[in-house]
N, CA, C and O atoms as a CHARMM CRD file, in Angstrom:
* protein
*
  348
    1    1 MET  N     -4.02300  -2.02100 -13.00200 PROA 1      0.00000
    2    1 MET  CA    -3.10700  -1.71800 -11.94200 PROA 1      0.00000
    3    1 MET  C     -3.65900  -2.22200 -10.61000 PROA 1      0.00000
    4    1 MET  O     -2.90000  -2.68600  -9.76000 PROA 1      0.00000
    5    2 LYS  N     -4.97200  -2.13400 -10.42600 PROA 2      0.00000
    6    2 LYS  CA    -5.58600  -2.55800  -9.16900 PROA 2      0.00000
    7    2 LYS  C     -5.34700  -4.04600  -8.92000 PROA 2      0.00000
    8    2 LYS  O     -5.15600  -4.46000  -7.77700 PROA 2      0.00000
    9    3 TYR  N     -5.35800  -4.83200  -9.95900 PROA 3      0.00000
   10    3 TYR  CA    -5.24900  -6.28200  -9.79400 PROA 3      0.00000
   11    3 TYR  C     -3.87900  -6.85400 -10.13200 PROA 3      0.00000
   12    3 TYR  O     -3.56000  -7.97100  -9.72600 PROA 3      0.00000
   13    4 HSD  N     -3.07400  -6.11100 -10.86100 PROA 4      0.00000
   14    4 HSD  CA    -1.82700  -6.68800 -11.35200 PROA 4      0.00000
   15    4 HSD  C     -0.58100  -5.93300 -10.93200 PROA 4      0.00000
   16    4 HSD  O      0.50500  -6.23500 -11.42500 PROA 4      0.00000
   17    5 GLY  N     -0.69500  -4.98400 -10.05900 PROA 5      0.00000
   18    5 GLY  CA     0.49600  -4.29400  -9.58000 PROA 5      0.00000
   19    5 GLY  C      0.66400  -2.92600 -10.17500 PROA 5      0.00000
   20    5 GLY  O     -0.31100  -2.22000 -10.43400 PROA 5      0.00000
   21    6 SER  N      1.89800  -2.55600 -10.38900 PROA 6      0.00000
   22    6 SER  CA     2.18900  -1.19900 -10.83200 PROA 6      0.00000
   23    6 SER  C      2.36500  -1.14400 -12.34600 PROA 6      0.00000
   24    6 SER  O      2.39700  -2.16400 -13.03400 PROA 6      0.00000
   25    7 GLU  N      2.47700   0.07200 -12.82700 PROA 7      0.00000
   26    7 GLU  CA     2.68900   0.28800 -14.25800 PROA 7      0.00000
   27    7 GLU  C      4.12900   0.68800 -14.55300 PROA 7      0.00000
   28    7 GLU  O      4.41100   1.27400 -15.59800 PROA 7      0.00000
   29    8 ASP  N      5.03900   0.37200 -13.63600 PROA 8      0.00000
   30    8 ASP  CA     6.44600   0.70900 -13.82400 PROA 8      0.00000
   31    8 ASP  C      6.96700   0.08100 -15.10900 PROA 8      0.00000
   32    8 ASP  O      6.79900  -1.11500 -15.34500 PROA 8      0.00000
   33    9 GLY  N      7.60000   0.90300 -15.93100 PROA 9      0.00000
   34    9 GLY  CA     8.20200   0.42800 -17.16500 PROA 9      0.00000
   35    9 GLY  C      7.26200   0.35600 -18.35300 PROA 9      0.00000
   36    9 GLY  O      7.70700   0.06900 -19.46400 PROA 9      0.00000
   37   10 TRP  N      5.97500   0.60700 -18.15400 PROA 10     0.00000
   38   10 TRP  CA     4.99800   0.47900 -19.23700 PROA 10     0.00000
   39   10 TRP  C      5.27400   1.47300 -20.36600 PROA 10     0.00000
   40   10 TRP  O      5.24500   1.08800 -21.53500 PROA 10     0.00000
   41   11 THR  N      5.54000   2.73700 -20.04500 PROA 11     0.00000
   42   11 THR  CA     5.77700   3.73600 -21.09700 PROA 11     0.00000
   43   11 THR  C      7.04800   3.42100 -21.87400 PROA 11     0.00000
   44   11 THR  O      7.10300   3.63700 -23.08500 PROA 11     0.00000
   45   12 ASN  N      8.07000   2.91200 -21.19000 PROA 12     0.00000
   46   12 ASN  CA     9.29800   2.51700 -21.90300 PROA 12     0.00000
   47   12 ASN  C      9.03200   1.35400 -22.84700 PROA 12     0.00000
   48   12 ASN  O      9.56000   1.32500 -23.95800 PROA 12     0.00000
   49   13 LEU  N      8.22500   0.40500 -22.41900 PROA 13     0.00000
   50   13 LEU  CA     7.88200  -0.73000 -23.26300 PROA 13     0.00000
   51   13 LEU  C      7.11600  -0.27600 -24.50100 PROA 13     0.00000
   52   13 LEU  O      7.38300  -0.75600 -25.60200 PROA 13     0.00000
   53   14 LEU  N      6.17600   0.63600 -24.33500 PROA 14     0.00000
   54   14 LEU  CA     5.42800   1.14900 -25.48200 PROA 14     0.00000
   55   14 LEU  C      6.35000   1.86800 -26.46600 PROA 14     0.00000
   56   14 LEU  O      6.19400   1.71900 -27.67800 PROA 14     0.00000
   57   15 ALA  N      7.29700   2.63600 -25.96400 PROA 15     0.00000
   58   15 ALA  CA     8.23800   3.33900 -26.83500 PROA 15     0.00000
   59   15 ALA  C      9.11200   2.34900 -27.60100 PROA 15     0.00000
   60   15 ALA  O      9.36300   2.53300 -28.79200 PROA 15     0.00000
   61   16 GLN  N      9.57400   1.30100 -26.92000 PROA 16     0.00000
   62   16 GLN  CA    10.38500   0.27600 -27.59100 PROA 16     0.00000
   63   16 GLN  C      9.57200  -0.46300 -28.64000 PROA 16     0.00000
   64   16 GLN  O     10.07200  -0.74300 -29.72900 PROA 16     0.00000
   65   17 ALA  N      8.33600  -0.77800 -28.32500 PROA 17     0.00000
   66   17 ALA  CA     7.49300  -1.54000 -29.25200 PROA 17     0.00000
   67   17 ALA  C      7.21200  -0.74700 -30.52300 PROA 17     0.00000
   68   17 ALA  O      7.03000  -1.33400 -31.59000 PROA 17     0.00000
   69   18 ALA  N      7.17400   0.55800 -30.42400 PROA 18     0.00000
   70   18 ALA  CA     6.89900   1.39200 -31.60000 PROA 18     0.00000
   71   18 ALA  C      8.06500   1.40200 -32.58300 PROA 18     0.00000
   72   18 ALA  O      7.86600   1.63900 -33.77500 PROA 18     0.00000
   73   19 THR  N      9.27200   1.14700 -32.10200 PROA 19     0.00000
   74   19 THR  CA    10.44000   1.27500 -32.97600 PROA 19     0.00000
   75   19 THR  C     11.23400  -0.01200 -33.16900 PROA 19     0.00000
   76   19 THR  O     12.17900  -0.02600 -33.95700 PROA 19     0.00000
   77   20 THR  N     10.88700  -1.08000 -32.48500 PROA 20     0.00000
   78   20 THR  CA    11.68800  -2.30800 -32.49900 PROA 20     0.00000
   79   20 THR  C     10.81700  -3.48900 -32.90000 PROA 20     0.00000
   80   20 THR  O      9.65200  -3.56100 -32.51100 PROA 20     0.00000
   81   21 PRO  N     11.37500  -4.41900 -33.67800 PROA 21     0.00000
   82   21 PRO  CA    10.60200  -5.62700 -33.98400 PROA 21     0.00000
   83   21 PRO  C     10.34000  -6.43200 -32.70400 PROA 21     0.00000
   84   21 PRO  O     11.04800  -6.29600 -31.70700 PROA 21     0.00000
   85   22 LEU  N      9.32800  -7.25100 -32.76500 PROA 22     0.00000
   86   22 LEU  CA     8.94500  -8.02700 -31.58600 PROA 22     0.00000
   87   22 LEU  C      9.83200  -9.23900 -31.41400 PROA 22     0.00000
   88   22 LEU  O     10.27100  -9.77800 -32.43000 PROA 22     0.00000
   89   23 PRO  N     10.11900  -9.68800 -30.28800 PROA 23     0.00000
   90   23 PRO  CA    10.10900  -8.93500 -29.03800 PROA 23     0.00000
   91   23 PRO  C     11.31800  -8.01200 -28.98400 PROA 23     0.00000
   92   23 PRO  O     12.33700  -8.28300 -29.62000 PROA 23     0.00000
   93   24 PRO  N     11.21100  -6.92900 -28.23200 PROA 24     0.00000
   94   24 PRO  CA    12.35900  -6.01400 -28.12200 PROA 24     0.00000
   95   24 PRO  C     13.55200  -6.73600 -27.50100 PROA 24     0.00000
   96   24 PRO  O     13.36800  -7.65900 -26.70800 PROA 24     0.00000
   97   25 PRO  N     14.75900  -6.33300 -27.84700 PROA 25     0.00000
   98   25 PRO  CA    15.93100  -6.97700 -27.25100 PROA 25     0.00000
   99   25 PRO  C     15.94700  -6.76400 -25.73300 PROA 25     0.00000
  100   25 PRO  O     15.52800  -5.72400 -25.22500 PROA 25     0.00000
  101   26 ASN  N     16.43500  -7.76700 -25.04600 PROA 26     0.00000
  102   26 ASN  CA    16.53200  -7.73200 -23.58300 PROA 26     0.00000
  103   26 ASN  C     15.17100  -7.54800 -22.91000 PROA 26     0.00000
  104   26 ASN  O     15.08600  -6.98500 -21.81900 PROA 26     0.00000
  105   27 PHE  N     14.13300  -8.01300 -23.54900 PROA 27     0.00000
  106   27 PHE  CA    12.79100  -7.88300 -22.97900 PROA 27     0.00000
  107   27 PHE  C     12.58700  -8.93200 -21.89100 PROA 27     0.00000
  108   27 PHE  O     12.76700 -10.12800 -22.11900 PROA 27     0.00000
  109   28 THR  N     12.21300  -8.46600 -20.72000 PROA 28     0.00000
  110   28 THR  CA    11.91300  -9.37300 -19.61400 PROA 28     0.00000
  111   28 THR  C     10.66600  -8.88300 -18.88800 PROA 28     0.00000
  112   28 THR  O     10.35900  -7.69100 -18.87100 PROA 28     0.00000
  113   29 ILE  N      9.98400  -9.80300 -18.31200 PROA 29     0.00000
  114   29 ILE  CA     8.82600  -9.47700 -17.49200 PROA 29     0.00000
  115   29 ILE  C      9.13500  -9.96100 -16.08600 PROA 29     0.00000
  116   29 ILE  O      9.45700 -11.13000 -15.87000 PROA 29     0.00000
  117   30 THR  N      9.03200  -9.05500 -15.14700 PROA 30     0.00000
  118   30 THR  CA     9.26200  -9.44400 -13.75800 PROA 30     0.00000
  119   30 THR  C      7.92300  -9.61100 -13.06300 PROA 30     0.00000
  120   30 THR  O      6.97400  -8.86900 -13.31700 PROA 30     0.00000
  121   31 GLN  N      7.86700 -10.57300 -12.20300 PROA 31     0.00000
  122   31 GLN  CA     6.62800 -10.84500 -11.48100 PROA 31     0.00000
  123   31 GLN  C      6.42300  -9.77500 -10.41900 PROA 31     0.00000
  124   31 GLN  O      7.34100  -9.44800  -9.66800 PROA 31     0.00000
  125   32 TYR  N      5.22300  -9.23900 -10.36400 PROA 32     0.00000
  126   32 TYR  CA     4.87500  -8.26500  -9.34700 PROA 32     0.00000
  127   32 TYR  C      4.60000  -9.00100  -8.04500 PROA 32     0.00000
  128   32 TYR  O      3.80700  -9.94200  -8.00200 PROA 32     0.00000
  129   33 VAL  N      5.25400  -8.56900  -7.00500 PROA 33     0.00000
  130   33 VAL  CA     5.03600  -9.14600  -5.68100 PROA 33     0.00000
  131   33 VAL  C      4.32800  -8.08700  -4.84800 PROA 33     0.00000
  132   33 VAL  O      4.93600  -7.08200  -4.48000 PROA 33     0.00000
  133   34 PRO  N      3.05300  -8.30000  -4.54800 PROA 34     0.00000
  134   34 PRO  CA     2.31600  -7.28000  -3.81100 PROA 34     0.00000
  135   34 PRO  C      2.85100  -7.14800  -2.39000 PROA 34     0.00000
  136   34 PRO  O      3.41600  -8.09500  -1.84200 PROA 34     0.00000
  137   35 PRO  N      2.67100  -5.96900  -1.79700 PROA 35     0.00000
  138   35 PRO  CA     3.13300  -5.79900  -0.42400 PROA 35     0.00000
  139   35 PRO  C      2.33000  -6.67100   0.53000 PROA 35     0.00000
  140   35 PRO  O      1.14000  -6.90900   0.32400 PROA 35     0.00000
  141   36 THR  N      2.98800  -7.13500   1.56000 PROA 36     0.00000
  142   36 THR  CA     2.30800  -7.93600   2.57300 PROA 36     0.00000
  143   36 THR  C      1.40100  -7.02700   3.39800 PROA 36     0.00000
  144   36 THR  O      1.58100  -5.81000   3.37200 PROA 36     0.00000
  145   37 PRO  N      0.44000  -7.57700   4.12400 PROA 37     0.00000
  146   37 PRO  CA    -0.37500  -6.74200   5.00000 PROA 37     0.00000
  147   37 PRO  C      0.46800  -5.94600   5.99900 PROA 37     0.00000
  148   37 PRO  O      0.12600  -4.80900   6.32400 PROA 37     0.00000
  149   38 ALA  N      1.55300  -6.52700   6.48500 PROA 38     0.00000
  150   38 ALA  CA     2.43100  -5.79700   7.40800 PROA 38     0.00000
  151   38 ALA  C      3.08200  -4.60100   6.72000 PROA 38     0.00000
  152   38 ALA  O      3.21500  -3.53700   7.32500 PROA 38     0.00000
  153   39 GLN  N      3.49100  -4.76600   5.45500 PROA 39     0.00000
  154   39 GLN  CA     4.07000  -3.65300   4.70300 PROA 39     0.00000
  155   39 GLN  C      3.01600  -2.59600   4.41300 PROA 39     0.00000
  156   39 GLN  O      3.30800  -1.40100   4.46600 PROA 39     0.00000
  157   40 GLN  N      1.78900  -3.02300   4.10600 PROA 40     0.00000
  158   40 GLN  CA     0.70800  -2.06900   3.86600 PROA 40     0.00000
  159   40 GLN  C      0.42300  -1.25100   5.12200 PROA 40     0.00000
  160   40 GLN  O      0.20100  -0.04300   5.04400 PROA 40     0.00000
  161   41 ALA  N      0.42800  -1.91400   6.28100 PROA 41     0.00000
  162   41 ALA  CA     0.19500  -1.21800   7.54300 PROA 41     0.00000
  163   41 ALA  C      1.31100  -0.21400   7.81900 PROA 41     0.00000
  164   41 ALA  O      1.04100   0.90000   8.26800 PROA 41     0.00000
  165   42 ALA  N      2.55700  -0.59500   7.55600 PROA 42     0.00000
  166   42 ALA  CA     3.68600   0.31200   7.77200 PROA 42     0.00000
  167   42 ALA  C      3.59000   1.52200   6.85000 PROA 42     0.00000
  168   42 ALA  O      3.82900   2.65100   7.28000 PROA 42     0.00000
  169   43 ASP  N      3.23900   1.29400   5.58200 PROA 43     0.00000
  170   43 ASP  CA     3.07500   2.40300   4.63600 PROA 43     0.00000
  171   43 ASP  C      1.94000   3.32300   5.06400 PROA 43     0.00000
  172   43 ASP  O      2.03900   4.54300   4.93700 PROA 43     0.00000
  173   44 LEU  N      0.88200   2.74400   5.56300 PROA 44     0.00000
  174   44 LEU  CA    -0.26000   3.51900   6.02400 PROA 44     0.00000
  175   44 LEU  C      0.12600   4.41900   7.18700 PROA 44     0.00000
  176   44 LEU  O     -0.27400   5.58200   7.23800 PROA 44     0.00000
  177   45 MET  N      0.89800   3.88600   8.11400 PROA 45     0.00000
  178   45 MET  CA     1.33600   4.68000   9.26800 PROA 45     0.00000
  179   45 MET  C      2.23200   5.83800   8.84300 PROA 45     0.00000
  180   45 MET  O      2.26200   6.87500   9.50700 PROA 45     0.00000
  181   46 LYS  N      2.96700   5.67000   7.73600 PROA 46     0.00000
  182   46 LYS  CA     3.83500   6.73800   7.24100 PROA 46     0.00000
  183   46 LYS  C      3.05300   7.80500   6.49000 PROA 46     0.00000
  184   46 LYS  O      3.46900   8.96300   6.43400 PROA 46     0.00000
  185   47 SER  N      1.92000   7.41400   5.91100 PROA 47     0.00000
  186   47 SER  CA     1.20500   8.33600   5.02500 PROA 47     0.00000
  187   47 SER  C      0.00200   9.03800   5.65300 PROA 47     0.00000
  188   47 SER  O     -0.47500  10.03100   5.10500 PROA 47     0.00000
  189   48 LYS  N     -0.50000   8.54900   6.78400 PROA 48     0.00000
  190   48 LYS  CA    -1.69700   9.13100   7.39300 PROA 48     0.00000
  191   48 LYS  C     -1.55100   9.26400   8.89000 PROA 48     0.00000
  192   48 LYS  O     -0.86200   8.47700   9.53900 PROA 48     0.00000
  193   49 LYS  N     -2.21300  10.27500   9.42900 PROA 49     0.00000
  194   49 LYS  CA    -2.32600  10.37500  10.87700 PROA 49     0.00000
  195   49 LYS  C     -3.38000   9.37100  11.33400 PROA 49     0.00000
  196   49 LYS  O     -4.31500   9.06700  10.59400 PROA 49     0.00000
  197   50 VAL  N     -3.23000   8.86400  12.54000 PROA 50     0.00000
  198   50 VAL  CA    -4.17700   7.87700  13.06300 PROA 50     0.00000
  199   50 VAL  C     -5.59200   8.45000  13.06200 PROA 50     0.00000
  200   50 VAL  O     -6.54800   7.74300  12.74300 PROA 50     0.00000
  201   51 GLU  N     -5.73000   9.71500  13.41400 PROA 51     0.00000
  202   51 GLU  CA    -7.04500  10.36500  13.48000 PROA 51     0.00000
  203   51 GLU  C     -7.73700  10.44400  12.12000 PROA 51     0.00000
  204   51 GLU  O     -8.95900  10.57400  12.05900 PROA 51     0.00000
  205   52 GLU  N     -6.97100  10.36800  11.03100 PROA 52     0.00000
  206   52 GLU  CA    -7.53000  10.47800   9.68000 PROA 52     0.00000
  207   52 GLU  C     -7.83900   9.11700   9.05900 PROA 52     0.00000
  208   52 GLU  O     -8.41900   9.05000   7.97500 PROA 52     0.00000
  209   53 MET  N     -7.46100   8.04800   9.72800 PROA 53     0.00000
  210   53 MET  CA    -7.66500   6.70300   9.18200 PROA 53     0.00000
  211   53 MET  C     -9.11300   6.25500   9.33600 PROA 53     0.00000
  212   53 MET  O     -9.83100   6.69200  10.23600 PROA 53     0.00000
  213   54 SER  N     -9.51500   5.37600   8.43700 PROA 54     0.00000
  214   54 SER  CA   -10.84100   4.77000   8.53400 PROA 54     0.00000
  215   54 SER  C    -10.79300   3.61000   9.52800 PROA 54     0.00000
  216   54 SER  O     -9.72000   3.19600   9.96800 PROA 54     0.00000
  217   55 PHE  N    -11.95900   3.10000   9.87000 PROA 55     0.00000
  218   55 PHE  CA   -12.02800   1.95700  10.77600 PROA 55     0.00000
  219   55 PHE  C    -11.25400   0.76700  10.20800 PROA 55     0.00000
  220   55 PHE  O    -10.53900   0.08700  10.94400 PROA 55     0.00000
  221   56 ALA  N    -11.39000   0.51400   8.91500 PROA 56     0.00000
  222   56 ALA  CA   -10.69700  -0.61100   8.27500 PROA 56     0.00000
  223   56 ALA  C     -9.17600  -0.43300   8.34200 PROA 56     0.00000
  224   56 ALA  O     -8.44000  -1.40600   8.50500 PROA 56     0.00000
  225   57 GLU  N     -8.71400   0.80900   8.21600 PROA 57     0.00000
  226   57 GLU  CA    -7.27700   1.06300   8.30300 PROA 57     0.00000
  227   57 GLU  C     -6.77200   0.84200   9.73000 PROA 57     0.00000
  228   57 GLU  O     -5.68600   0.29700   9.92700 PROA 57     0.00000
  229   58 TRP  N     -7.55900   1.26500  10.73100 PROA 58     0.00000
  230   58 TRP  CA    -7.19500   0.98700  12.12800 PROA 58     0.00000
  231   58 TRP  C     -7.09200  -0.52100  12.32600 PROA 58     0.00000
  232   58 TRP  O     -6.14900  -1.02000  12.94100 PROA 58     0.00000
  233   59 GLN  N     -8.07200  -1.22600  11.79800 PROA 59     0.00000
  234   59 GLN  CA    -8.11500  -2.68400  11.94900 PROA 59     0.00000
  235   59 GLN  C     -6.87100  -3.32500  11.32200 PROA 59     0.00000
  236   59 GLN  O     -6.28000  -4.23300  11.90600 PROA 59     0.00000
  237   60 LEU  N     -6.48000  -2.85900  10.14800 PROA 60     0.00000
  238   60 LEU  CA    -5.29500  -3.39400   9.47900 PROA 60     0.00000
  239   60 LEU  C     -4.05200  -3.18600  10.33400 PROA 60     0.00000
  240   60 LEU  O     -3.26300  -4.11200  10.52500 PROA 60     0.00000
  241   61 VAL  N     -3.87600  -1.97200  10.84900 PROA 61     0.00000
  242   61 VAL  CA    -2.68200  -1.68700  11.64600 PROA 61     0.00000
  243   61 VAL  C     -2.70600  -2.48000  12.95000 PROA 61     0.00000
  244   61 VAL  O     -1.67800  -3.00800  13.37500 PROA 61     0.00000
  245   62 LEU  N     -3.86800  -2.56600  13.58200 PROA 62     0.00000
  246   62 LEU  CA    -3.96000  -3.29800  14.85000 PROA 62     0.00000
  247   62 LEU  C     -3.71500  -4.79200  14.67200 PROA 62     0.00000
  248   62 LEU  O     -3.14800  -5.43400  15.55600 PROA 62     0.00000
  249   63 SER  N     -4.13400  -5.34800  13.54200 PROA 63     0.00000
  250   63 SER  CA    -4.00300  -6.79100  13.34400 PROA 63     0.00000
  251   63 SER  C     -2.72000  -7.20300  12.63600 PROA 63     0.00000
  252   63 SER  O     -2.20600  -8.29300  12.88600 PROA 63     0.00000
  253   64 GLU  N     -2.19500  -6.36100  11.76200 PROA 64     0.00000
  254   64 GLU  CA    -1.04800  -6.76100  10.94100 PROA 64     0.00000
  255   64 GLU  C      0.18200  -5.88200  11.12400 PROA 64     0.00000
  256   64 GLU  O      1.26800  -6.24300  10.66800 PROA 64     0.00000
  257   65 GLY  N      0.03400  -4.74100  11.77800 PROA 65     0.00000
  258   65 GLY  CA     1.13600  -3.79900  11.90200 PROA 65     0.00000
  259   65 GLY  C      2.16300  -4.20400  12.93800 PROA 65     0.00000
  260   65 GLY  O      1.96200  -5.13900  13.71400 PROA 65     0.00000
  261   66 ALA  N      3.26600  -3.47900  12.93200 PROA 66     0.00000
  262   66 ALA  CA     4.31500  -3.68300  13.93100 PROA 66     0.00000
  263   66 ALA  C      3.74900  -3.34400  15.30800 PROA 66     0.00000
  264   66 ALA  O      2.85600  -2.50400  15.41700 PROA 66     0.00000
  265   67 PRO  N      4.25000  -3.97700  16.34400 PROA 67     0.00000
  266   67 PRO  CA     3.72500  -3.72500  17.68300 PROA 67     0.00000
  267   67 PRO  C      3.72100  -2.24100  18.07500 PROA 67     0.00000
  268   67 PRO  O      2.77500  -1.77000  18.70700 PROA 67     0.00000
  269   68 GLU  N      4.77000  -1.51000  17.70400 PROA 68     0.00000
  270   68 GLU  CA     4.81700  -0.08800  18.05800 PROA 68     0.00000
  271   68 GLU  C      3.76200   0.72600  17.30800 PROA 68     0.00000
  272   68 GLU  O      3.22200   1.69100  17.85000 PROA 68     0.00000
  273   69 ASP  N      3.46600   0.33900  16.05700 PROA 69     0.00000
  274   69 ASP  CA     2.42000   1.02300  15.29500 PROA 69     0.00000
  275   69 ASP  C      1.04000   0.69800  15.86100 PROA 69     0.00000
  276   69 ASP  O      0.19000   1.58000  15.98500 PROA 69     0.00000
  277   70 ALA  N      0.82500  -0.56100  16.20000 PROA 70     0.00000
  278   70 ALA  CA    -0.44900  -0.96200  16.79200 PROA 70     0.00000
  279   70 ALA  C     -0.66400  -0.24200  18.12100 PROA 70     0.00000
  280   70 ALA  O     -1.77600   0.18800  18.42800 PROA 70     0.00000
  281   71 GLU  N      0.39000  -0.11500  18.89600 PROA 71     0.00000
  282   71 GLU  CA     0.28900   0.58300  20.18600 PROA 71     0.00000
  283   71 GLU  C     -0.05200   2.05400  19.98000 PROA 71     0.00000
  284   71 GLU  O     -0.83700   2.62200  20.73900 PROA 71     0.00000
  285   72 LYS  N      0.52900   2.66800  18.96600 PROA 72     0.00000
  286   72 LYS  CA     0.23700   4.08000  18.66500 PROA 72     0.00000
  287   72 LYS  C     -1.23300   4.25400  18.30300 PROA 72     0.00000
  288   72 LYS  O     -1.88400   5.18700  18.77400 PROA 72     0.00000
  289   73 VAL  N     -1.75500   3.36000  17.46900 PROA 73     0.00000
  290   73 VAL  CA    -3.16900   3.43100  17.08900 PROA 73     0.00000
  291   73 VAL  C     -4.04900   3.22100  18.31100 PROA 73     0.00000
  292   73 VAL  O     -4.98400   3.98700  18.54600 PROA 73     0.00000
  293   74 TRP  N     -3.75600   2.19900  19.07900 PROA 74     0.00000
  294   74 TRP  CA    -4.58000   1.87400  20.24000 PROA 74     0.00000
  295   74 TRP  C     -4.56400   3.01900  21.25800 PROA 74     0.00000
  296   74 TRP  O     -5.60800   3.36500  21.81100 PROA 74     0.00000
  297   75 THR  N     -3.41600   3.59800  21.50500 PROA 75     0.00000
  298   75 THR  CA    -3.30800   4.72100  22.44100 PROA 75     0.00000
  299   75 THR  C     -4.12700   5.91100  21.95700 PROA 75     0.00000
  300   75 THR  O     -4.79600   6.57100  22.75200 PROA 75     0.00000
  301   76 THR  N     -4.07800   6.18400  20.67400 PROA 76     0.00000
  302   76 THR  CA    -4.85200   7.29100  20.11100 PROA 76     0.00000
  303   76 THR  C     -6.34600   7.02400  20.24700 PROA 76     0.00000
  304   76 THR  O     -7.11000   7.91600  20.61500 PROA 76     0.00000
  305   77 LEU  N     -6.75700   5.80100  19.95200 PROA 77     0.00000
  306   77 LEU  CA    -8.17900   5.46800  20.03200 PROA 77     0.00000
  307   77 LEU  C     -8.68300   5.50400  21.47200 PROA 77     0.00000
  308   77 LEU  O     -9.80200   5.94900  21.72500 PROA 77     0.00000
  309   78 LYS  N     -7.87100   5.04100  22.41300 PROA 78     0.00000
  310   78 LYS  CA    -8.28600   5.04000  23.81400 PROA 78     0.00000
  311   78 LYS  C     -8.49100   6.46100  24.32800 PROA 78     0.00000
  312   78 LYS  O     -9.34300   6.68900  25.18600 PROA 78     0.00000
  313   79 GLY  N     -7.73400   7.40100  23.82400 PROA 79     0.00000
  314   79 GLY  CA    -7.82800   8.77700  24.28300 PROA 79     0.00000
  315   79 GLY  C     -8.86000   9.60100  23.53200 PROA 79     0.00000
  316   79 GLY  O     -9.05000  10.77600  23.84600 PROA 79     0.00000
  317   80 SER  N     -9.52900   9.01500  22.55000 PROA 80     0.00000
  318   80 SER  CA   -10.48600   9.76500  21.73000 PROA 80     0.00000
  319   80 SER  C    -11.89000   9.65900  22.31300 PROA 80     0.00000
  320   80 SER  O    -12.23600   8.66300  22.95000 PROA 80     0.00000
  321   81 PRO  N    -12.69900  10.70300  22.08700 PROA 81     0.00000
  322   81 PRO  CA   -14.10700  10.60500  22.48600 PROA 81     0.00000
  323   81 PRO  C    -14.82100   9.51800  21.67100 PROA 81     0.00000
  324   81 PRO  O    -14.32100   9.08500  20.63300 PROA 81     0.00000
  325   82 SER  N    -15.95300   9.09600  22.13400 PROA 82     0.00000
  326   82 SER  CA   -16.65200   7.97500  21.49200 PROA 82     0.00000
  327   82 SER  C    -17.13500   8.29000  20.08000 PROA 82     0.00000
  328   82 SER  O    -17.61200   7.38100  19.40000 PROA 82     0.00000
  329   83 ARG  N    -17.03700   9.51600  19.61100 PROA 83     0.00000
  330   83 ARG  CA   -17.51300   9.87700  18.27400 PROA 83     0.00000
  331   83 ARG  C    -16.75100   9.15200  17.16900 PROA 83     0.00000
  332   83 ARG  O    -17.27700   9.01400  16.06400 PROA 83     0.00000
  333   84 TRP  N    -15.52400   8.68200  17.43000 PROA 84     0.00000
  334   84 TRP  CA   -14.76300   8.01800  16.37800 PROA 84     0.00000
  335   84 TRP  C    -15.40900   6.71100  15.94600 PROA 84     0.00000
  336   84 TRP  O    -15.13900   6.23200  14.84400 PROA 84     0.00000
  337   85 TRP  N    -16.24200   6.13100  16.77000 PROA 85     0.00000
  338   85 TRP  CA   -16.95000   4.89800  16.37500 PROA 85     0.00000
  339   85 TRP  C    -17.96700   5.16200  15.28300 PROA 85     0.00000
  340   85 TRP  O    -18.35700   4.24900  14.55500 PROA 85     0.00000
  341   86 LEU  N    -18.39500   6.40000  15.16700 PROA 86     0.00000
  342   86 LEU  CA   -19.44500   6.73700  14.21300 PROA 86     0.00000
  343   86 LEU  C    -18.90400   7.04300  12.82800 PROA 86     0.00000
  344   86 LEU  O    -19.68200   7.12800  11.87900 PROA 86     0.00000
  345   87 THR  N    -17.59900   7.21200  12.68100 PROA 87     0.00000
  346   87 THR  CA   -17.04600   7.59100  11.37400 PROA 87     0.00000
  347   87 THR  C    -16.76300   6.40400  10.51400 PROA 87     0.00000
  348   87 THR  O    -16.29500   6.55600   9.38600 PROA 87     0.00000
């Protein structure tokens, strides 16, 4: 999953393979298209508070995120004590 995408449809495929000759009817494989860095940054902003993000996550949002998300991160970092550099 780490290298090839999601496991969507895997359990259904296993169930079909157990009861159907190969290949199962209407069997198709769709190419996994990984999210772009901009999509990853947007998902990150939806799932975590800026204060809970790692340095690498801040870097991703600042470099690849939407301007409003980057501004939110930058504003939060500017207002934080210098201890955030140590985490």
